[in-house]
mmJSON file of the N, C-alpha and C atoms, coordinates in Angstrom:
{"data_MODEL":{"atom_site":{
"group_PDB":["ATOM","ATOM","ATOM","ATOM","ATOM","ATOM","ATOM","ATOM","ATOM","ATOM","ATOM","ATOM","ATOM","ATOM","ATOM","ATOM","ATOM","ATOM","ATOM","ATOM","ATOM","ATOM","ATOM","ATOM","ATOM","ATOM","ATOM","ATOM","ATOM","ATOM","ATOM","ATOM","ATOM","ATOM","ATOM","ATOM","ATOM","ATOM","ATOM","ATOM","ATOM","ATOM","ATOM","ATOM","ATOM","ATOM","ATOM","ATOM","ATOM","ATOM","ATOM","ATOM","ATOM","ATOM","ATOM","ATOM","ATOM","ATOM","ATOM","ATOM","ATOM","ATOM","ATOM","ATOM","ATOM","ATOM","ATOM","ATOM","ATOM","ATOM","ATOM","ATOM","ATOM","ATOM","ATOM","ATOM","ATOM","ATOM","ATOM","ATOM","ATOM","ATOM","ATOM","ATOM","ATOM","ATOM","ATOM","ATOM","ATOM","ATOM","ATOM","ATOM","ATOM","ATOM","ATOM","ATOM","ATOM","ATOM","ATOM","ATOM","ATOM","ATOM","ATOM","ATOM","ATOM","ATOM","ATOM","ATOM","ATOM","ATOM","ATOM","ATOM","ATOM","ATOM","ATOM","ATOM","ATOM","ATOM","ATOM","ATOM","ATOM","ATOM","ATOM","ATOM","ATOM","ATOM","ATOM","ATOM","ATOM","ATOM","ATOM","ATOM","ATOM","ATOM","ATOM","ATOM","ATOM","ATOM","ATOM","ATOM","ATOM","ATOM","ATOM","ATOM","ATOM","ATOM","ATOM","ATOM","ATOM","ATOM","ATOM","ATOM","ATOM","ATOM","ATOM","ATOM","ATOM","ATOM","ATOM","ATOM","ATOM","ATOM","ATOM","ATOM","ATOM","ATOM","ATOM","ATOM","ATOM","ATOM","ATOM","ATOM","ATOM","ATOM","ATOM","ATOM","ATOM","ATOM","ATOM","ATOM","ATOM","ATOM","ATOM","ATOM","ATOM","ATOM","ATOM","ATOM","ATOM","ATOM","ATOM","ATOM","ATOM","ATOM","ATOM","ATOM","ATOM","ATOM","ATOM","ATOM","ATOM","ATOM","ATOM","ATOM","ATOM","ATOM","ATOM","ATOM","ATOM","ATOM","ATOM","ATOM","ATOM","ATOM","ATOM","ATOM","ATOM","ATOM","ATOM","ATOM","ATOM","ATOM","ATOM","ATOM","ATOM","ATOM","ATOM","ATOM","ATOM","ATOM","ATOM"],
"id":[1,2,3,4,5,6,7,8,9,10,11,12,13,14,15,16,17,18,19,20,21,22,23,24,25,26,27,28,29,30,31,32,33,34,35,36,37,38,39,40,41,42,43,44,45,46,47,48,49,50,51,52,53,54,55,56,57,58,59,60,61,62,63,64,65,66,67,68,69,70,71,72,73,74,75,76,77,78,79,80,81,82,83,84,85,86,87,88,89,90,91,92,93,94,95,96,97,98,99,100,101,102,103,104,105,106,107,108,109,110,111,112,113,114,115,116,117,118,119,120,121,122,123,124,125,126,127,128,129,130,131,132,133,134,135,136,137,138,139,140,141,142,143,144,145,146,147,148,149,150,151,152,153,154,155,156,157,158,159,160,161,162,163,164,165,166,167,168,169,170,171,172,173,174,175,176,177,178,179,180,181,182,183,184,185,186,187,188,189,190,191,192,193,194,195,196,197,198,199,200,201,202,203,204,205,206,207,208,209,210,211,212,213,214,215,216,217,218,219,220,221,222,223,224,225,226,227,228,229,230,231],
"type_symbol":["N","C","C","N","C","C","N","C","C","N","C","C","N","C","C","N","C","C","N","C","C","N","C","C","N","C","C","N","C","C","N","C","C","N","C","C","N","C","C","N","C","C","N","C","C","N","C","C","N","C","C","N","C","C","N","C","C","N","C","C","N","C","C","N","C","C","N","C","C","N","C","C","N","C","C","N","C","C","N","C","C","N","C","C","N","C","C","N","C","C","N","C","C","N","C","C","N","C","C","N","C","C","N","C","C","N","C","C","N","C","C","N","C","C","N","C","C","N","C","C","N","C","C","N","C","C","N","C","C","N","C","C","N","C","C","N","C","C","N","C","C","N","C","C","N","C","C","N","C","C","N","C","C","N","C","C","N","C","C","N","C","C","N","C","C","N","C","C","N","C","C","N","C","C","N","C","C","N","C","C","N","C","C","N","C","C","N","C","C","N","C","C","N","C","C","N","C","C","N","C","C","N","C","C","N","C","C","N","C","C","N","C","C","N","C","C","N","C","C","N","C","C","N","C","C","N","C","C","N","C","C"],
"label_atom_id":["N","CA","C","N","CA","C","N","CA","C","N","CA","C","N","CA","C","N","CA","C","N","CA","C","N","CA","C","N","CA","C","N","CA","C","N","CA","C","N","CA","C","N","CA","C","N","CA","C","N","CA","C","N","CA","C","N","CA","C","N","CA","C","N","CA","C","N","CA","C","N","CA","C","N","CA","C","N","CA","C","N","CA","C","N","CA","C","N","CA","C","N","CA","C","N","CA","C","N","CA","C","N","CA","C","N","CA","C","N","CA","C","N","CA","C","N","CA","C","N","CA","C","N","CA","C","N","CA","C","N","CA","C","N","CA","C","N","CA","C","N","CA","C","N","CA","C","N","CA","C","N","CA","C","N","CA","C","N","CA","C","N","CA","C","N","CA","C","N","CA","C","N","CA","C","N","CA","C","N","CA","C","N","CA","C","N","CA","C","N","CA","C","N","CA","C","N","CA","C","N","CA","C","N","CA","C","N","CA","C","N","CA","C","N","CA","C","N","CA","C","N","CA","C","N","CA","C","N","CA","C","N","CA","C","N","CA","C","N","CA","C","N","CA","C","N","CA","C","N","CA","C","N","CA","C","N","CA","C","N","CA","C","N","CA","C","N","CA","C"],
"label_alt_id":[null,null,null,null,null,null,null,null,null,null,null,null,null,null,null,null,null,null,null,null,null,null,null,null,null,null,null,null,null,null,null,null,null,null,null,null,null,null,null,null,null,null,null,null,null,null,null,null,null,null,null,null,null,null,null,null,null,null,null,null,null,null,null,null,null,null,null,null,null,null,null,null,null,null,null,null,null,null,null,null,null,null,null,null,null,null,null,null,null,null,null,null,null,null,null,null,null,null,null,null,null,null,null,null,null,null,null,null,null,null,null,null,null,null,null,null,null,null,null,null,null,null,null,null,null,null,null,null,null,null,null,null,null,null,null,null,null,null,null,null,null,null,null,null,null,null,null,null,null,null,null,null,null,null,null,null,null,null,null,null,null,null,null,null,null,null,null,null,null,null,null,null,null,null,null,null,null,null,null,null,null,null,null,null,null,null,null,null,null,null,null,null,null,null,null,null,null,null,null,null,null,null,null,null,null,null,null,null,null,null,null,null,null,null,null,null,null,null,null,null,null,null,null,null,null,null,null,null,null,null,null],
"label_comp_id":["UNK","UNK","UNK","UNK","UNK","UNK","UNK","UNK","UNK","UNK","UNK","UNK","UNK","UNK","UNK","UNK","UNK","UNK","UNK","UNK","UNK","UNK","UNK","UNK","UNK","UNK","UNK","UNK","UNK","UNK","UNK","UNK","UNK","UNK","UNK","UNK","UNK","UNK","UNK","UNK","UNK","UNK","UNK","UNK","UNK","UNK","UNK","UNK","UNK","UNK","UNK","UNK","UNK","UNK","UNK","UNK","UNK","UNK","UNK","UNK","UNK","UNK","UNK","UNK","UNK","UNK","UNK","UNK","UNK","UNK","UNK","UNK","UNK","UNK","UNK","UNK","UNK","UNK","UNK","UNK","UNK","UNK","UNK","UNK","UNK","UNK","UNK","UNK","UNK","UNK","UNK","UNK","UNK","UNK","UNK","UNK","UNK","UNK","UNK","UNK","UNK","UNK","UNK","UNK","UNK","UNK","UNK","UNK","UNK","UNK","UNK","UNK","UNK","UNK","UNK","UNK","UNK","UNK","UNK","UNK","UNK","UNK","UNK","UNK","UNK","UNK","UNK","UNK","UNK","UNK","UNK","UNK","UNK","UNK","UNK","UNK","UNK","UNK","UNK","UNK","UNK","UNK","UNK","UNK","UNK","UNK","UNK","UNK","UNK","UNK","UNK","UNK","UNK","UNK","UNK","UNK","UNK","UNK","UNK","UNK","UNK","UNK","UNK","UNK","UNK","UNK","UNK","UNK","UNK","UNK","UNK","UNK","UNK","UNK","UNK","UNK","UNK","UNK","UNK","UNK","UNK","UNK","UNK","UNK","UNK","UNK","UNK","UNK","UNK","UNK","UNK","UNK","UNK","UNK","UNK","UNK","UNK","UNK","UNK","UNK","UNK","UNK","UNK","UNK","UNK","UNK","UNK","UNK","UNK","UNK","UNK","UNK","UNK","UNK","UNK","UNK","UNK","UNK","UNK","UNK","UNK","UNK","UNK","UNK","UNK","UNK","UNK","UNK","UNK","UNK","UNK"],
"label_asym_id":["A","A","A","A","A","A","A","A","A","A","A","A","A","A","A","A","A","A","A","A","A","A","A","A","A","A","A","A","A","A","A","A","A","A","A","A","A","A","A","A","A","A","A","A","A","A","A","A","A","A","A","A","A","A","A","A","A","A","A","A","A","A","A","A","A","A","A","A","A","A","A","A","A","A","A","A","A","A","A","A","A","A","A","A","A","A","A","A","A","A","A","A","A","A","A","A","A","A","A","A","A","A","A","A","A","A","A","A","A","A","A","A","A","A","A","A","A","A","A","A","A","A","A","A","A","A","A","A","A","A","A","A","A","A","A","A","A","A","A","A","A","A","A","A","A","A","A","A","A","A","A","A","A","A","A","A","A","A","A","A","A","A","A","A","A","A","A","A","A","A","A","A","A","A","A","A","A","A","A","A","A","A","A","A","A","A","A","A","A","A","A","A","A","A","A","A","A","A","A","A","A","A","A","A","A","A","A","A","A","A","A","A","A","A","A","A","A","A","A","A","A","A","A","A","A","A","A","A","A","A","A"],
"label_entity_id":["1","1","1","1","1","1","1","1","1","1","1","1","1","1","1","1","1","1","1","1","1","1","1","1","1","1","1","1","1","1","1","1","1","1","1","1","1","1","1","1","1","1","1","1","1","1","1","1","1","1","1","1","1","1","1","1","1","1","1","1","1","1","1","1","1","1","1","1","1","1","1","1","1","1","1","1","1","1","1","1","1","1","1","1","1","1","1","1","1","1","1","1","1","1","1","1","1","1","1","1","1","1","1","1","1","1","1","1","1","1","1","1","1","1","1","1","1","1","1","1","1","1","1","1","1","1","1","1","1","1","1","1","1","1","1","1","1","1","1","1","1","1","1","1","1","1","1","1","1","1","1","1","1","1","1","1","1","1","1","1","1","1","1","1","1","1","1","1","1","1","1","1","1","1","1","1","1","1","1","1","1","1","1","1","1","1","1","1","1","1","1","1","1","1","1","1","1","1","1","1","1","1","1","1","1","1","1","1","1","1","1","1","1","1","1","1","1","1","1","1","1","1","1","1","1","1","1","1","1","1","1"],
"label_seq_id":[1,1,1,2,2,2,3,3,3,4,4,4,5,5,5,6,6,6,7,7,7,8,8,8,9,9,9,10,10,10,11,11,11,12,12,12,13,13,13,14,14,14,15,15,15,16,16,16,17,17,17,18,18,18,19,19,19,20,20,20,21,21,21,22,22,22,23,23,23,24,24,24,25,25,25,26,26,26,27,27,27,28,28,28,29,29,29,30,30,30,31,31,31,32,32,32,33,33,33,34,34,34,35,35,35,36,36,36,37,37,37,38,38,38,39,39,39,40,40,40,41,41,41,42,42,42,43,43,43,44,44,44,45,45,45,46,46,46,47,47,47,48,48,48,49,49,49,50,50,50,51,51,51,52,52,52,53,53,53,54,54,54,55,55,55,56,56,56,57,57,57,58,58,58,59,59,59,60,60,60,61,61,61,62,62,62,63,63,63,64,64,64,65,65,65,66,66,66,67,67,67,68,68,68,69,69,69,70,70,70,71,71,71,72,72,72,73,73,73,74,74,74,75,75,75,76,76,76,77,77,77],
"pdbx_PDB_ins_code":[null,null,null,null,null,null,null,null,null,null,null,null,null,null,null,null,null,null,null,null,null,null,null,null,null,null,null,null,null,null,null,null,null,null,null,null,null,null,null,null,null,null,null,null,null,null,null,null,null,null,null,null,null,null,null,null,null,null,null,null,null,null,null,null,null,null,null,null,null,null,null,null,null,null,null,null,null,null,null,null,null,null,null,null,null,null,null,null,null,null,null,null,null,null,null,null,null,null,null,null,null,null,null,null,null,null,null,null,null,null,null,null,null,null,null,null,null,null,null,null,null,null,null,null,null,null,null,null,null,null,null,null,null,null,null,null,null,null,null,null,null,null,null,null,null,null,null,null,null,null,null,null,null,null,null,null,null,null,null,null,null,null,null,null,null,null,null,null,null,null,null,null,null,null,null,null,null,null,null,null,null,null,null,null,null,null,null,null,null,null,null,null,null,null,null,null,null,null,null,null,null,null,null,null,null,null,null,null,null,null,null,null,null,null,null,null,null,null,null,null,null,null,null,null,null,null,null,null,null,null,null],
"Cartn_x":[110.049,110.439,110.875,110.143,110.553,111.935,112.484,113.825,113.75,114.796,114.742,114.245,114.49,114.097,112.655,112.007,110.587,109.877,110.463,110.013,110.116,111.237,111.39,110.3,110.01,108.895,107.592,107.444,106.017,106.095,107.272,107.407,107.272,107.761,107.572,106.089,105.426,104.017,103.219,103.548,102.853,103.374,104.428,104.807,104.021,103.772,103.037,101.606,101.086,99.643,99.482,100.42,100.419,99.603,99.829,98.981,97.477,97.114,95.651,95.146,96.026,95.421,95.263,96.109,95.978,94.662,94.408,93.176,92.115,91.959,90.921,90.669,91.399,91.199,91.775,91.029,91.577,91.653,90.769,90.884,92.139,92.916,94.123,93.851,92.849,92.607,92.344,91.481,91.142,92.493,93.249,94.275,95.261,95.666,96.561,96.046,94.678,94.268,94.46,94.221,94.348,95.835,96.538,98.049,98.699,98.237,98.983,98.669,97.308,96.917,97.921,98.213,99.212,100.541,101.079,102.32,102.735,101.811,102.034,102.107,101.513,101.514,102.848,103.646,104.959,106.015,105.606,106.618,106.564,105.407,105.183,106.102,106.357,107.135,108.615,109.035,110.271,111.551,111.118,112.146,113.406,114.585,115.86,115.971,115.167,115.11,113.953,113.7,112.534,113.197,114.536,114.949,115.007,115.314,115.141,113.809,113.016,111.546,111.053,111.374,110.859,111.411,112.782,113.298,112.613,112.432,111.834,110.307,109.484,108.183,108.215,109.068,109.221,109.568,110.464,110.824,109.745,109.045,107.939,106.811,106.675,105.513,106.158,107.394,107.919,107.759,107.905,107.761,106.294,105.36,104.045,103.599,104.602,104.239,103.64,103.886,103.276,104.414,104.31,105.401,104.697,105.607,105.276,106.026,105.184,105.851,106.704,107.879,108.813,109.311,109.409,110.113,110.912,111.975,112.696,111.921,112.28,111.669,112.67,112.359,113.398,112.918,113.802,113.353,114.575,115.091,116.104,115.446,114.146,113.421,113.567],
"Cartn_y":[93.034,93.74,95.143,96.057,97.514,97.771,98.758,99.207,99.461,99.426,99.654,101.054,101.996,103.282,103.553,102.662,102.724,101.918,100.748,100.173,101.072,101.76,102.674,103.801,104.251,105.21,104.582,103.307,102.684,102.46,102.223,102.236,103.518,104.514,106.052,106.249,105.794,106.371,105.428,104.157,103.33,103.874,104.374,104.971,106.154,107.065,108.312,108.067,106.969,106.481,105.887,105.287,104.513,105.176,106.479,107.131,107.201,107.377,107.249,105.819,104.77,103.35,103.219,103.565,103.27,103.972,105.247,105.937,105.503,104.889,104.397,102.987,102.202,100.952,100.677,101.311,100.989,99.699,98.798,97.356,96.784,96.072,95.462,94.465,93.721,92.758,93.49,94.634,95.364,96.103,96.604,97.283,96.39,95.102,94.227,93.817,93.67,93.232,94.328,95.563,96.678,96.908,96.974,97.017,95.958,94.7,93.556,93.71,94.092,94.182,95.176,96.156,97.16,96.726,96.116,95.828,94.442,93.616,92.509,92.841,93.777,94.264,94.672,95.275,95.841,94.54,93.791,92.605,91.716,91.641,90.76,91.134,92.369,93.153,93.213,92.897,93.207,92.482,91.218,90.356,89.987,90.462,90.403,91.289,92.369,93.448,93.073,91.777,91.552,91.739,91.522,91.7,93.228,94.092,95.446,95.987,95.446,95.747,95.393,94.172,93.7,94.536,94.828,95.76,96.965,97.601,98.925,98.854,97.919,97.613,97.496,96.701,96.483,97.668,98.584,99.883,100.818,100.967,101.842,101.46,100.065,99.799,99.912,99.708,99.953,101.185,102.29,103.665,104.035,103.093,103.165,102.075,101.57,100.478,99.093,99.012,97.547,96.899,95.509,94.695,93.406,92.892,91.497,90.488,89.409,88.292,87.555,87.152,86.545,85.333,84.33,83.093,82.543,81.662,81.066,80.002,79.692,78.637,77.595,76.438,75.396,74.601,74.866,74.439,73.403,72.833,71.827,70.505,70.333,69.118,68.266],
"Cartn_z":[74.365,75.52,75.392,76.024,75.94,76.502,76.172,76.718,78.081,78.876,80.392,80.711,80.084,80.278,80.08,79.172,79.07,80.299,80.535,81.814,83.138,83.286,84.496,84.328,83.192,83.215,83.491,83.226,83.617,85.218,85.793,87.229,87.86,87.357,87.767,87.791,86.722,86.867,87.957,88.027,89.044,90.417,90.8,91.81,92.223,91.085,91.336,91.638,91.153,91.331,92.671,93.4,94.499,95.548,95.916,96.87,96.575,95.423,94.893,95.002,94.545,94.893,96.448,97.267,98.679,99.219,98.765,99.142,98.575,97.39,96.554,97.058,97.758,98.155,99.542,100.428,101.91,102.368,101.763,102.306,101.718,102.602,102.009,100.816,100.742,99.773,98.542,98.584,97.317,96.943,97.746,97.356,96.58,97.217,96.584,95.072,95.072,93.671,92.561,93.041,91.988,91.728,92.872,92.693,91.796,92.071,91.348,89.94,89.614,88.174,87.342,88.027,87.418,87.526,88.598,88.659,87.852,87.76,86.899,85.37,84.985,83.547,83.344,84.177,83.916,84.089,85.226,85.215,84.133,83.47,82.257,81.275,80.984,79.977,80.354,81.662,82.161,81.544,81.091,80.608,81.487,80.914,81.66,82.811,82.836,83.858,85.044,85.196,86.141,87.448,87.781,89.184,89.497,88.636,88.763,89.054,88.28,88.54,89.802,90.211,91.514,92.764,92.538,93.572,93.787,92.787,92.564,93.079,92.67,93.263,94.754,95.271,96.635,97.448,97.003,97.541,97.567,96.383,96.605,97.537,97.535,98.543,99.995,100.175,101.696,101.99,101.073,101.459,102.069,101.767,102.224,103.156,103.802,104.748,104.195,102.908,102.456,101.794,102.35,101.897,101.049,100.198,99.511,100.103,100.657,101.385,100.256,100.473,99.606,100.305,99.464,100.144,98.97,99.3,98.428,97.703,96.41,95.687,95.613,95.824,95.661,94.27,93.255,91.987,91.464,92.603,92.288,92.103,92.328,92.233,90.999],
"occupancy":[1.0,1.0,1.0,1.0,1.0,1.0,1.0,1.0,1.0,1.0,1.0,1.0,1.0,1.0,1.0,1.0,1.0,1.0,1.0,1.0,1.0,1.0,1.0,1.0,1.0,1.0,1.0,1.0,1.0,1.0,1.0,1.0,1.0,1.0,1.0,1.0,1.0,1.0,1.0,1.0,1.0,1.0,1.0,1.0,1.0,1.0,1.0,1.0,1.0,1.0,1.0,1.0,1.0,1.0,1.0,1.0,1.0,1.0,1.0,1.0,1.0,1.0,1.0,1.0,1.0,1.0,1.0,1.0,1.0,1.0,1.0,1.0,1.0,1.0,1.0,1.0,1.0,1.0,1.0,1.0,1.0,1.0,1.0,1.0,1.0,1.0,1.0,1.0,1.0,1.0,1.0,1.0,1.0,1.0,1.0,1.0,1.0,1.0,1.0,1.0,1.0,1.0,1.0,1.0,1.0,1.0,1.0,1.0,1.0,1.0,1.0,1.0,1.0,1.0,1.0,1.0,1.0,1.0,1.0,1.0,1.0,1.0,1.0,1.0,1.0,1.0,1.0,1.0,1.0,1.0,1.0,1.0,1.0,1.0,1.0,1.0,1.0,1.0,1.0,1.0,1.0,1.0,1.0,1.0,1.0,1.0,1.0,1.0,1.0,1.0,1.0,1.0,1.0,1.0,1.0,1.0,1.0,1.0,1.0,1.0,1.0,1.0,1.0,1.0,1.0,1.0,1.0,1.0,1.0,1.0,1.0,1.0,1.0,1.0,1.0,1.0,1.0,1.0,1.0,1.0,1.0,1.0,1.0,1.0,1.0,1.0,1.0,1.0,1.0,1.0,1.0,1.0,1.0,1.0,1.0,1.0,1.0,1.0,1.0,1.0,1.0,1.0,1.0,1.0,1.0,1.0,1.0,1.0,1.0,1.0,1.0,1.0,1.0,1.0,1.0,1.0,1.0,1.0,1.0,1.0,1.0,1.0,1.0,1.0,1.0,1.0,1.0,1.0,1.0,1.0,1.0],
"B_iso_or_equiv":[0.0,0.0,0.0,0.0,0.0,0.0,0.0,0.0,0.0,0.0,0.0,0.0,0.0,0.0,0.0,0.0,0.0,0.0,0.0,0.0,0.0,0.0,0.0,0.0,0.0,0.0,0.0,0.0,0.0,0.0,0.0,0.0,0.0,0.0,0.0,0.0,0.0,0.0,0.0,0.0,0.0,0.0,0.0,0.0,0.0,0.0,0.0,0.0,0.0,0.0,0.0,0.0,0.0,0.0,0.0,0.0,0.0,0.0,0.0,0.0,0.0,0.0,0.0,0.0,0.0,0.0,0.0,0.0,0.0,0.0,0.0,0.0,0.0,0.0,0.0,0.0,0.0,0.0,0.0,0.0,0.0,0.0,0.0,0.0,0.0,0.0,0.0,0.0,0.0,0.0,0.0,0.0,0.0,0.0,0.0,0.0,0.0,0.0,0.0,0.0,0.0,0.0,0.0,0.0,0.0,0.0,0.0,0.0,0.0,0.0,0.0,0.0,0.0,0.0,0.0,0.0,0.0,0.0,0.0,0.0,0.0,0.0,0.0,0.0,0.0,0.0,0.0,0.0,0.0,0.0,0.0,0.0,0.0,0.0,0.0,0.0,0.0,0.0,0.0,0.0,0.0,0.0,0.0,0.0,0.0,0.0,0.0,0.0,0.0,0.0,0.0,0.0,0.0,0.0,0.0,0.0,0.0,0.0,0.0,0.0,0.0,0.0,0.0,0.0,0.0,0.0,0.0,0.0,0.0,0.0,0.0,0.0,0.0,0.0,0.0,0.0,0.0,0.0,0.0,0.0,0.0,0.0,0.0,0.0,0.0,0.0,0.0,0.0,0.0,0.0,0.0,0.0,0.0,0.0,0.0,0.0,0.0,0.0,0.0,0.0,0.0,0.0,0.0,0.0,0.0,0.0,0.0,0.0,0.0,0.0,0.0,0.0,0.0,0.0,0.0,0.0,0.0,0.0,0.0,0.0,0.0,0.0,0.0,0.0,0.0,0.0,0.0,0.0,0.0,0.0,0.0],
"pdbx_formal_charge":[null,null,null,null,null,null,null,null,null,null,null,null,null,null,null,null,null,null,null,null,null,null,null,null,null,null,null,null,null,null,null,null,null,null,null,null,null,null,null,null,null,null,null,null,null,null,null,null,null,null,null,null,null,null,null,null,null,null,null,null,null,null,null,null,null,null,null,null,null,null,null,null,null,null,null,null,null,null,null,null,null,null,null,null,null,null,null,null,null,null,null,null,null,null,null,null,null,null,null,null,null,null,null,null,null,null,null,null,null,null,null,null,null,null,null,null,null,null,null,null,null,null,null,null,null,null,null,null,null,null,null,null,null,null,null,null,null,null,null,null,null,null,null,null,null,null,null,null,null,null,null,null,null,null,null,null,null,null,null,null,null,null,null,null,null,null,null,null,null,null,null,null,null,null,null,null,null,null,null,null,null,null,null,null,null,null,null,null,null,null,null,null,null,null,null,null,null,null,null,null,null,null,null,null,null,null,null,null,null,null,null,null,null,null,null,null,null,null,null,null,null,null,null,null,null,null,null,null,null,null,null],
"auth_seq_id":[1,1,1,2,2,2,3,3,3,4,4,4,5,5,5,6,6,6,7,7,7,8,8,8,9,9,9,10,10,10,11,11,11,12,12,12,13,13,13,14,14,14,15,15,15,16,16,16,17,17,17,18,18,18,19,19,19,20,20,20,21,21,21,22,22,22,23,23,23,24,24,24,25,25,25,26,26,26,27,27,27,28,28,28,29,29,29,30,30,30,31,31,31,32,32,32,33,33,33,34,34,34,35,35,35,36,36,36,37,37,37,38,38,38,39,39,39,40,40,40,41,41,41,42,42,42,43,43,43,44,44,44,45,45,45,46,46,46,47,47,47,48,48,48,49,49,49,50,50,50,51,51,51,52,52,52,53,53,53,54,54,54,55,55,55,56,56,56,57,57,57,58,58,58,59,59,59,60,60,60,61,61,61,62,62,62,63,63,63,64,64,64,65,65,65,66,66,66,67,67,67,68,68,68,69,69,69,70,70,70,71,71,71,72,72,72,73,73,73,74,74,74,75,75,75,76,76,76,77,77,77],
"auth_comp_id":["UNK","UNK","UNK","UNK","UNK","UNK","UNK","UNK","UNK","UNK","UNK","UNK","UNK","UNK","UNK","UNK","UNK","UNK","UNK","UNK","UNK","UNK","UNK","UNK","UNK","UNK","UNK","UNK","UNK","UNK","UNK","UNK","UNK","UNK","UNK","UNK","UNK","UNK","UNK","UNK","UNK","UNK","UNK","UNK","UNK","UNK","UNK","UNK","UNK","UNK","UNK","UNK","UNK","UNK","UNK","UNK","UNK","UNK","UNK","UNK","UNK","UNK","UNK","UNK","UNK","UNK","UNK","UNK","UNK","UNK","UNK","UNK","UNK","UNK","UNK","UNK","UNK","UNK","UNK","UNK","UNK","UNK","UNK","UNK","UNK","UNK","UNK","UNK","UNK","UNK","UNK","UNK","UNK","UNK","UNK","UNK","UNK","UNK","UNK","UNK","UNK","UNK","UNK","UNK","UNK","UNK","UNK","UNK","UNK","UNK","UNK","UNK","UNK","UNK","UNK","UNK","UNK","UNK","UNK","UNK","UNK","UNK","UNK","UNK","UNK","UNK","UNK","UNK","UNK","UNK","UNK","UNK","UNK","UNK","UNK","UNK","UNK","UNK","UNK","UNK","UNK","UNK","UNK","UNK","UNK","UNK","UNK","UNK","UNK","UNK","UNK","UNK","UNK","UNK","UNK","UNK","UNK","UNK","UNK","UNK","UNK","UNK","UNK","UNK","UNK","UNK","UNK","UNK","UNK","UNK","UNK","UNK","UNK","UNK","UNK","UNK","UNK","UNK","UNK","UNK","UNK","UNK","UNK","UNK","UNK","UNK","UNK","UNK","UNK","UNK","UNK","UNK","UNK","UNK","UNK","UNK","UNK","UNK","UNK","UNK","UNK","UNK","UNK","UNK","UNK","UNK","UNK","UNK","UNK","UNK","UNK","UNK","UNK","UNK","UNK","UNK","UNK","UNK","UNK","UNK","UNK","UNK","UNK","UNK","UNK","UNK","UNK","UNK","UNK","UNK","UNK"],
"auth_asym_id":["A","A","A","A","A","A","A","A","A","A","A","A","A","A","A","A","A","A","A","A","A","A","A","A","A","A","A","A","A","A","A","A","A","A","A","A","A","A","A","A","A","A","A","A","A","A","A","A","A","A","A","A","A","A","A","A","A","A","A","A","A","A","A","A","A","A","A","A","A","A","A","A","A","A","A","A","A","A","A","A","A","A","A","A","A","A","A","A","A","A","A","A","A","A","A","A","A","A","A","A","A","A","A","A","A","A","A","A","A","A","A","A","A","A","A","A","A","A","A","A","A","A","A","A","A","A","A","A","A","A","A","A","A","A","A","A","A","A","A","A","A","A","A","A","A","A","A","A","A","A","A","A","A","A","A","A","A","A","A","A","A","A","A","A","A","A","A","A","A","A","A","A","A","A","A","A","A","A","A","A","A","A","A","A","A","A","A","A","A","A","A","A","A","A","A","A","A","A","A","A","A","A","A","A","A","A","A","A","A","A","A","A","A","A","A","A","A","A","A","A","A","A","A","A","A","A","A","A","A","A","A"],
"auth_atom_id":["N","CA","C","N","CA","C","N","CA","C","N","CA","C","N","CA","C","N","CA","C","N","CA","C","N","CA","C","N","CA","C","N","CA","C","N","CA","C","N","CA","C","N","CA","C","N","CA","C","N","CA","C","N","CA","C","N","CA","C","N","CA","C","N","CA","C","N","CA","C","N","CA","C","N","CA","C","N","CA","C","N","CA","C","N","CA","C","N","CA","C","N","CA","C","N","CA","C","N","CA","C","N","CA","C","N","CA","C","N","CA","C","N","CA","C","N","CA","C","N","CA","C","N","CA","C","N","CA","C","N","CA","C","N","CA","C","N","CA","C","N","CA","C","N","CA","C","N","CA","C","N","CA","C","N","CA","C","N","CA","C","N","CA","C","N","CA","C","N","CA","C","N","CA","C","N","CA","C","N","CA","C","N","CA","C","N","CA","C","N","CA","C","N","CA","C","N","CA","C","N","CA","C","N","CA","C","N","CA","C","N","CA","C","N","CA","C","N","CA","C","N","CA","C","N","CA","C","N","CA","C","N","CA","C","N","CA","C","N","CA","C","N","CA","C","N","CA","C","N","CA","C","N","CA","C","N","CA","C","N","CA","C","N","CA","C","N","CA","C"],
"pdbx_PDB_model_num":[1,1,1,1,1,1,1,1,1,1,1,1,1,1,1,1,1,1,1,1,1,1,1,1,1,1,1,1,1,1,1,1,1,1,1,1,1,1,1,1,1,1,1,1,1,1,1,1,1,1,1,1,1,1,1,1,1,1,1,1,1,1,1,1,1,1,1,1,1,1,1,1,1,1,1,1,1,1,1,1,1,1,1,1,1,1,1,1,1,1,1,1,1,1,1,1,1,1,1,1,1,1,1,1,1,1,1,1,1,1,1,1,1,1,1,1,1,1,1,1,1,1,1,1,1,1,1,1,1,1,1,1,1,1,1,1,1,1,1,1,1,1,1,1,1,1,1,1,1,1,1,1,1,1,1,1,1,1,1,1,1,1,1,1,1,1,1,1,1,1,1,1,1,1,1,1,1,1,1,1,1,1,1,1,1,1,1,1,1,1,1,1,1,1,1,1,1,1,1,1,1,1,1,1,1,1,1,1,1,1,1,1,1,1,1,1,1,1,1,1,1,1,1,1,1,1,1,1,1,1,1]
}}}
């Protein structure tokens, strides 16, 4: 797992690239596929920092009017 500052640098790069992704993929489905490919790579490396990573990803998307649907997972089963 990379240190938090390296993960934050990857998030900074993704945030800087977000306007280009939105322009390159005007279709919602195409955008989400492209974005998820990049975001998932960061999340996979986040380890214990996954909460911070998810908050940052949600915030950067919200700035562009995009939102990830979230729901509670019941793992008490």
